[in-house]
C-alpha positions in Angstrom: 0.0 0.1 -0.2 1.1 3.9 -0.7 -0.4 4.7 2.7 2.5 7.0 4.3 3.0 5.8 7.9 4.5 9.0 9.0 1.0 9.7 11.0 1.1 6.0 12.6 4.5 6.4 14.6 2.9 9.7 16.0 -0.4 8.0 16.6 0.8 4.8 18.3 3.9 6.7 20.2 4.6 4.8 23.8 4.7 6.1 27.0 5.5 4.2 30.0 2.5 1.9 31.2 2.5 0.3 34.5 0.8 -2.8 33.4 3.2 -5.6 31.8 2.4 -6.9 28.7 1.2 -10.3 28.0 1.0 -10.5 24.5 4.4 -10.6 21.8 5.5 -7.1 22.6 7.9 -7.4 20.1 5.3 -6.2 17.6 3.3 -3.7 19.7 3.5 0.0 18.8 0.3 0.6 20.7 -0.1 2.3 24.7 -2.0 1.3 27.3 -2.0 5.4 27.8 -3.4 7.7 25.2 -1.8 7.8 21.3 0.8 11.0 21.4 -1.4 14.5 20.6 -4.7 12.7 21.3 -6.4 13.6 24.2 -9.6 11.2 24.0 -12.7 12.9 26.0 -15.3 10.6 27.8 -18.1 12.2 25.3 -18.3 9.9 22.0 -17.2 11.8 19.4 -15.6 11.7 15.9 -12.3 12.5 16.5 -11.8 9.8 19.2 -13.8 7.5 16.4 -11.8 8.4 13.8 -8.4 7.9 16.1 -9.2 4.4 16.4 -10.1 3.5 13.2 -7.1 5.1 11.4 -5.3 2.9 14.5 -7.4 -0.4 13.3 -7.8 -0.2 10.0 -4.1 0.8 9.5 -1.5 -1.7 7.3 0.5 -2.5 10.4 -2.7 -4.2 11.8 -2.2 -6.5 8.3 -6.2 -6.8 8.0 -6.8 -7.9 11.4 -5.9 -11.7 10.3 -6.8 -14.2 13.1 -4.1 -16.7 14.2 -1.4 -13.9 12.6 0.7 -10.3 14.1 -2.0 -8.3 13.5 -4.0 -10.5 15.7 -1.2 -10.0 18.4 -1.3 -6.0 17.6 -5.3 -5.9 17.5 -6.5 -7.5 20.8 -3.5 -5.7 22.5 -4.5 -2.5 21.4 -8.3 -3.1 22.8 -6.9 -4.6 25.8 -4.9 -1.7 26.4 -7.8 0.8 25.3 -9.7 -0.7 28.1 -7.1 -0.6 30.8 -7.0 2.9 30.0 -10.3 3.0 30.8 -10.3 1.3 34.3 -12.5 -1.5 33.1 -12.7 -5.0 34.2 -11.0 -7.5 32.8 -14.9 -9.5 31.7 -13.1 -13.3 31.4 -12.2 -13.7 35.3 -8.8 -12.1 35.9 -8.2 -11.9 31.7 -8.6 -9.4 29.1 -8.8 -12.4 26.2 -11.1 -15.6 26.2 -8.8 -17.6 24.5 -11.1 -19.5 21.3 -9.8 -22.7 20.1 -9.3 -22.7 16.2 -8.2 -24.8 13.2 -6.4 -23.2 10.2 -6.8 -25.0 6.8 -4.8 -23.5 3.9 -5.8 -25.0 0.4 -3.2 -25.5 -1.6 -4.9 -24.6 -4.8 -1.6 -25.1 -7.1 -1.5 -29.0 -5.8 -5.3 -29.3 -5.7 -8.0 -30.5 -8.4 -11.8 -30.0 -9.0 -13.2 -31.9 -11.8 -16.5 -32.5 -13.3 -17.3 -36.3 -15.7 -20.0 -35.7 -17.9 -20.8 -38.5 -20.9 -16.8 -39.2 -20.5 -15.3 -36.1 -21.0 -13.5 -34.6 -17.6 -13.0 -30.9 -17.1 -11.4 -29.0 -14.5 -12.4 -26.7 -13.0 -10.2 -23.4 -12.1 -10.2 -22.2 -8.4 -11.4 -18.8 -8.0 -12.7 -18.4 -11.0 -15.5 -21.0 -11.2 -15.5 -22.5 -7.5 -13.7 -22.8 -4.3 -13.4 -25.7 -2.3 -12.3 -26.4 1.3 -12.5 -29.1 3.8 -13.7 -29.0 8.1 -12.6 -31.9 8.8 -9.2 -30.6 9.7 -7.5 -33.3 7.5 -4.6 -33.0 5.3 -5.7 -34.3 2.6 -9.2 -35.0 1.1 -10.7 -36.6 -1.5 -14.3 -37.2 -2.9 -13.8 -39.7 -6.0 -16.4 -40.9 -8.4 -19.3 -38.7 -6.7 -22.8 -38.5 -8.7 -24.4 -34.7 -8.5 -27.8 -34.4 -7.0 -29.5 -30.6 -7.5 -31.7 -30.4 -4.0 -33.2 -27.3 -5.0 -32.5 -24.7 -1.8 -31.4 -27.9 0.5 -33.6 -27.4 2.7 -35.3 -28.9 5.5 -37.7 -27.2 7.4 -40.6 -29.7 8.8 -42.6 -26.2 10.9 -43.2 -25.3 7.0 -43.9 -28.6 5.4 -40.9 -28.2 3.3 -37.7 -31.0 2.7 -35.7 -31.2 -0.3 -33.7 -34.2 0.6 -37.6 -36.3 0.9 -37.5 -39.8 -0.2 -32.9 -39.3 -1.1 -30.0 -40.8 0.4 -27.2 -38.7 -0.6 -24.3 -40.5 1.1 -21.6 -40.5 -1.5 -23.3 -37.9 -3.3 -22.4 -34.3 -4.2 -25.3 -32.0 -3.7 -25.8 -28.5 -5.9 -27.9 -26.2 -4.3 -29.4 -23.1 -4.6 -28.4 -19.5 -2.5 -31.7 -17.9 0.0 -35.1 -19.2 0.2 -37.9 -20.6 -2.0 -38.9 -17.8 -1.6 -37.2 -15.6 -2.5 -36.3 -16.5 -6.3 -40.5 -16.9 -6.7 -41.1 -13.6 -5.0 -43.9 -15.5 -3.1 -44.6 -14.1 -0.6 -46.6 -17.4 1.1 -43.0 -19.8 0.9 -41.2 -19.1 3.8 -40.6 -15.0 4.4 -41.0 -14.4 0.9 -38.0 -12.2 -0.5 -37.1 -11.7 2.9 -34.5 -14.7 4.5 -34.9 -16.8 6.8 -32.0 -18.9 7.9 -32.7 -21.5 5.8 -31.4 -18.9 3.2 -27.7 -18.9 4.8 -25.2 -20.7 2.9 -24.1 -21.8 6.6 -27.0 -23.9 7.2 -27.4 -25.1 3.8 -23.6 -26.6 4.6 -24.7 -27.9 8.0 -28.2 -29.9 6.4 -25.7 -30.8 4.0 -23.3 -33.0 6.5 -26.5 -34.2 8.4 -28.0 -35.9 5.4 -24.6 -37.7 5.5 -23.5 -35.8 2.0 -19.7 -36.5 0.4 -19.4 -32.8 -0.5 -22.1 -30.0 -1.3 -21.5 -27.2 -3.6 -23.9 -23.8 -4.0 -25.1 -22.1 -6.9 -23.5 -18.5 -6.5 -26.1 -15.7 -7.9 -25.1 -12.1 -7.2 -29.2 -11.8 -6.2 -29.9 -14.4 -3.8 -26.1 -14.0 -1.8 -26.8 -10.6 -1.6 -22.9 -9.8 -2.7 -20.7 -10.6 -6.3 -18.5 -14.1 -7.1 -15.3 -11.8 -5.9 -16.8 -11.3 -2.3 -16.7 -15.3 -2.0 -14.0 -15.6 -4.2 -12.1 -13.2 -1.9 -13.9 -14.4 1.5 -12.8 -17.7 0.7 -8.9 -17.7 -0.5 -6.6 -18.1 2.1 -6.2 -19.4 5.3 -9.6 -21.0 6.6 -11.0 -21.5 10.9 -13.3 -23.7 12.3 -13.6 -24.0 16.3 -12.5 -27.7 16.8 -14.1 -30.7 16.8 -14.5 -30.6 20.9 -15.6 -27.1 20.8 -18.1 -27.5 17.4 -19.2 -31.8 17.4 -22.4 -30.9 14.7 -21.3 -32.7 11.4 -18.9 -31.7 9.2 -19.0 -32.0 5.0 -15.6 -33.6 4.1 -16.0 -30.8 1.1 -17.9 -27.1 0.9 -17.9 -24.9 -1.4 -19.6 -22.7 -4.1 -19.8 -22.8 -7.9 -20.2 -19.8 -10.3 -23.7 -19.6 -12.2 -21.5 -19.4 -15.6 -20.1 -23.0 -14.5 -23.1 -24.7 -13.0 -25.2 -23.4 -15.8 -22.7 -25.5 -18.6 -22.7 -28.4 -15.8 -26.4 -28.6 -16.0 -26.7 -28.1 -19.3 -24.7 -30.6 -20.1 -27.1 -33.1 -18.4 -29.8 -31.9 -20.3 -31.3 -30.2 -17.8 -32.2 -25.6 -18.1 -30.9 -24.2 -14.8 -33.2 -21.5 -14.5 -36.3 -23.9 -15.3 -35.1 -26.4 -12.5 -34.9 -22.7 -10.3 -38.2 -22.2 -10.9 -39.3 -25.8 -10.0 -37.0 -25.6 -6.6 -39.4 -22.6 -5.4 -42.3 -24.8 -5.5 -44.0 -27.4 -3.1 -43.6 -30.6 -4.4 -40.2 -30.3 -6.0 -38.2 -33.6 -6.7 -34.7 -33.5 -6.1 -32.6 -34.1 -10.1 -30.0 -36.4 -10.7 -27.4 -34.5 -13.2 -27.3 -36.8 -15.6 -24.1 -39.3 -15.6 -21.9 -35.9 -13.6 -19.2 -37.3 -11.6 -17.0 -34.7 -9.1 -14.1 -35.2 -8.1 -11.9 -33.4 -5.7 -8.6 -33.9 -4.1 -7.7 -30.9 -1.3 -4.1 -30.5 -0.1 -4.3 -28.5 3.0 -2.0 -27.9 5.8 -3.8 -27.5 8.8 -3.1 -25.9 12.1 -4.0 -26.2 15.6 -4.2 -22.6 16.8 -6.2 -20.4 19.0 -7.5 -17.2 18.7 -8.7 -14.2 21.0 -12.2 -12.8 22.1 -11.3 -9.5 23.9 -13.7 -8.8 26.8 -14.2 -6.3 29.4 -16.6 -5.6 32.0 -18.2 -2.7 34.2 -19.9 -4.0 37.0 -23.3 -3.0 38.1 -23.9 -1.3 41.5 -26.4 -3.8 42.6 -27.0 -6.6 39.8 -23.8 -7.2 39.2 -24.7 -11.0 37.8 -26.6 -9.2 35.1 -25.3 -7.8 32.0 -25.7 -5.8 29.2 -23.8 -6.9 26.4 -22.1 -4.1 23.4 -19.9 -6.5 21.0 -18.6 -6.2 17.8 -15.8 -8.6 15.9 -12.8 -7.0 15.3 -11.6 -9.7 12.9 -11.5 -8.9 9.3 -10.0 -10.9 6.0 -5.9 -10.4 6.5 -3.0 -10.3 4.2 -4.2 -11.7 0.8 0.0 -12.4 -0.6 -1.3 -14.0 -3.8 -2.7 -10.7 -4.4 -0.4 -8.3 -6.7 -0.2 -4.9 -5.7 -2.5 -4.2 -2.6 -2.9 -7.3 -0.5 -3.6 -6.0 3.0 -7.5 -6.3 3.4 -7.3 -3.0 6.1 -11.4 -3.5 7.2 -11.6 -0.2 8.0 -15.7 -0.4 7.6 -15.8 -4.0 8.2 -15.3 -3.7 11.6 -12.9 -1.3 12.5 -16.4 0.6 12.4 -18.2 -1.4 15.1 -15.0 -1.7 17.2 -14.0 1.8 17.5 -18.1 2.1 18.0 -18.0 -0.2 21.0 -14.5 1.7 23.1 -16.5 4.6 22.9 -19.6 3.3 23.9 -17.5 1.9 26.7 -14.9 5.5 27.5 -19.0 7.1 28.2 -19.9 5.0 30.1 -17.1 5.4 32.9 -18.0 8.6 33.0 -22.1 7.9 33.8 -24.0 9.4 36.9 -25.5 7.2 38.6 -23.0 4.0 38.4 -25.5 1.9 36.0 -27.1 -1.0 38.1 -26.5 -3.9 35.5 -23.2 -4.7 34.5 -22.2 -3.8 31.0 -19.8 -5.7 28.9 -18.0 -4.9 25.8 -16.9 -7.7 23.4 -15.2 -7.5 21.0 -14.8 -11.3 19.2 -12.5 -12.8 16.9 -13.4 -15.3 13.5 -16.8 -13.1 12.8 -15.7 -13.7 8.9 -15.6 -17.2 9.4 -19.0 -18.4 10.6 -19.4 -16.0 13.9 -17.1 -18.5 15.5 -15.9 -16.1 18.7 -19.6 -15.3 19.4 -20.3 -19.0 19.0 -17.3 -19.7 21.5 -18.6 -17.0 23.7 -22.6 -18.2 24.1 -21.3 -21.6 24.7 -18.1 -20.6 27.1 -20.6 -17.1 29.1 -19.1 -15.8 31.7 -22.6 -14.1 32.8 -25.1 -16.6 31.7 -26.8 -16.1 28.9 -30.1 -16.6 31.1 -29.2 -13.5 32.6 -27.6 -11.5 29.8 -30.5 -8.6 29.6 -29.9 -7.9 25.1 -27.2 -8.0 23.5 -26.2 -4.4 21.0 -24.0 -5.7 18.2 -22.4 -3.2 15.9 -21.1 -4.3 13.0 -20.2 -2.2 9.1 -21.6 1.0 9.8 -21.9 2.7 6.7 -21.1 6.2 6.6 -23.5 8.4 4.7 -23.4 11.3 7.3 -26.7 12.0 9.1 -29.6 10.7 8.6 -33.7 10.9 8.9 -34.2 7.6 9.1 -32.3 4.4 11.5 -32.0 1.1 10.2 -33.0 -1.6 12.2 -31.5 -5.5 11.0 -35.0 -7.9 12.0 -37.2 -4.8 13.0 -40.1 -6.3 15.0 -38.2 -8.7 15.5 -38.0 -7.9 19.5 -39.1 -5.4 22.0 -35.6 -3.7 21.9 -37.4 -1.8 19.3 -39.2 -0.1 21.6 -36.9 1.0 23.8 -35.1 2.6 20.7 -37.6 4.1 18.8 -38.4 7.3 21.4 -34.3 7.4 21.6 -34.4 7.7 17.9 -37.6 9.9 17.7 -35.4 12.8 19.8 -32.5 12.5 17.2 -35.3 13.6 14.5 -34.9 10.2 12.7 -37.7 7.2 11.9 -36.6 3.2 12.3 -36.9 1.8 9.3 -36.0 -2.3 8.7 -33.1 -2.9 5.8 -34.0 -2.3 2.7 -32.6 -5.6 1.6 -34.1 -8.3 3.4 -32.9 -11.3 1.0 -29.5 -10.6 2.0 -30.1 -12.3 5.6 -28.3 -9.5 7.7 -29.5 -10.6 10.7 -27.9 -14.4 10.8 -25.0 -12.8 9.2 -23.4 -11.1 12.1 -22.1 -12.2 15.5 -25.7 -10.8 17.7 -27.1 -14.0 16.1 -25.4 -16.4 18.3 -26.8 -14.7 21.3 -30.7 -14.7 19.6 -30.3 -18.7 18.9 -29.9 -18.7 22.7 -33.3 -16.1 23.1 -30.7 -13.2 24.3 -33.1 -10.1 22.8 -30.6 -8.6 20.2 -30.5 -5.1 18.6 -29.0 -4.7 15.6 -28.4 -0.9 14.2 -26.8 -0.5 9.9 -27.3 3.8 10.4 -29.2 4.9 8.1 -29.8 6.2 4.4 -31.8 9.2 4.3 -29.6 11.8 4.5 -30.9 14.7 5.6 -29.4 16.8 2.7 -29.0 15.0 -0.1 -31.5 12.2 0.3 -32.2 8.3 0.1 -31.0 8.0 -2.8 -27.9 9.6 -2.1 -27.4 7.3 1.1 -28.1 4.4 -0.7 -25.7 5.1 -3.3 -22.9 5.3 -0.7 -24.3 1.8 0.5 -24.3 0.2 -3.2 -20.5 2.0 -3.7 -19.3 0.3 -1.1 -20.9 -2.8 -1.5 -19.4 -3.1 -4.9 -15.9 -1.6 -5.1 -14.8 -2.3 -1.0 -17.3 -4.8 1.2 -14.6 -7.5 1.4 -11.7 -6.2 -0.8 -8.6 -4.4 -0.3 -10.5 -1.4 -1.0 -12.0 -1.0 2.2 -10.0 1.7 3.9 -10.4 4.7 6.0 -11.1 8.3 4.3 -10.0 11.2 6.1 -12.7 13.4 4.4 -15.4 10.7 5.8 -18.3 12.7 7.4 -18.6 10.6 10.8 -21.3 12.6 12.4 -24.7 10.2 11.1 -22.5 7.2 12.7 -22.1 9.3 16.3 -26.0 9.8 16.0 -26.2 6.2 15.9 -23.9 5.5 18.6 -25.7 8.0 21.3 -28.6 5.9 20.0 -27.7 2.8 21.1 -25.6 3.9 24.4 -28.9 5.4 25.4 -30.7 2.3 24.9 -27.8 0.3 27.4 -27.8 2.9 29.5 -31.9 3.2 29.9 -31.5 -1.5 30.6 -28.6 -1.0 33.2 -30.9 1.1 36.0 -34.4 -0.6 35.2 -36.1 -3.9 35.9 -37.0 -4.6 32.4 -35.9 -7.9 30.7 -37.2 -7.4 27.0 -38.1 -10.7 25.1 -38.9 -11.4 21.7 -42.5 -11.0 19.8 -45.0 -13.0 20.2 -44.4 -15.6 16.8 -40.7 -14.9 16.6 -39.0 -18.9 17.8 -36.7 -17.2 19.5 -39.2 -15.8 22.3 -39.5 -19.6 23.5 -36.0 -20.0 24.5 -35.7 -16.7 26.0 -38.8 -17.5 28.5 -37.7 -21.3 28.9 -33.9 -19.8 30.1 -34.8 -16.7 32.2 -37.5 -19.6 34.3 -34.6 -21.9 34.9 -32.6 -19.2 35.8 -35.2 -18.2 38.6 -35.2 -21.4 40.2 
């Protein structure tokens, strides 16, 4: 990258510290005290937010890749900031929660993916036509002469009477499936939730279900509308080292091989089997769909990978409650991003300024303001910065399975992830608006800012299932996930949407996601002020918000709260 290092040398100049570092200080360029030349104030401000963001998104932090020197610098910076604020360690006597992980790096040059149809074998090009990885922590993985079968959307949802695997034995076979839900491409509000993605539409679910069914491999057909992002996002996210929790910490079935096909490669596969992909997509969106064998097509794969047992870290701090310290409101964001892609020429550091330097900087700003709240919060405030979100919400899943404060006593989770830089807006987007009573707490606060709560403009992207609060939601904890606004106070809604679209197309999960000193951060300050007030209100009340009637998570919450009272 070409950006100067001068500002960082000044900003990160070290001053004396009474706390000895427990992390590789040889690589540290951060201080437990203020960055030289910048005095942090207790109030949420654009200036303080920008200072945190510059550091987190700097080249020196190497794209904040888990298990890399960039992780060491990141978690030490976060620990040091929490110590500067006088916050207590959030995991016993430590600010860190160790997350055991498995690192798998596919050697694409030595690995092969191939389709055989009509006796002709065609190799698929890694990256440009397909991506694949094994989650079984084996250095060598082979799938040989595996029949391919199209299983529609790959959904087994008995509560809505839908099973794409009905009457099908997929052991030894490779299942090929569509992204999103049956109602999406059909544009049928009567199927699932129409164009709003449910968890059945997420790629994570589809691979989980294929593993439960016993498939040898699973391939998802990419389409930009259904996924909510282009093929380049898939390619970039599935390149380089992939991470999983260890089998001991996540004993669910795992596929020998899972991956994606481009729409073009899938179209060719179907055509050679005498099928039209678009016609099959239509059929898959109708009740009664039956899986279709792809002619005589066979899938062969040999993956050669470097596999390493490793660990990453969640960073946790706590402001103990004065009356109810065993009850907590959790503010959360993921610190990890995609690291460095050394195989790419030129700028190959994926800095992750928006995703998710913004959320981490936001949690730090909220934490600082809570330290001066009078009177002090009656309930504890936990500040949770998790790892491995980009690998499938693994850090938050580990926390949810090993919470320092039980989730039954966790009042709410407030998540900040990839906060859009639009400027001040008339609206405030809540991902999953209407899911829980958290909306009722936020609404009057937004109104005081002259803003209206609105749902996301593209519910088909399934954003509620794509960030770390979902690990809490599955355990019944009411979760609030805001996403800024788009209706700019002076420039209007079209301007805001254009900013979001430009980011998604040009910077999301790309090396271009870098800090820009010209950003108008006033809208983000409004967002942080709003969610700060929500937590402040809950911290000094006896309220226990819940999911609304009809939401599947409500029963989970009620059960956990009843058990906590025993």
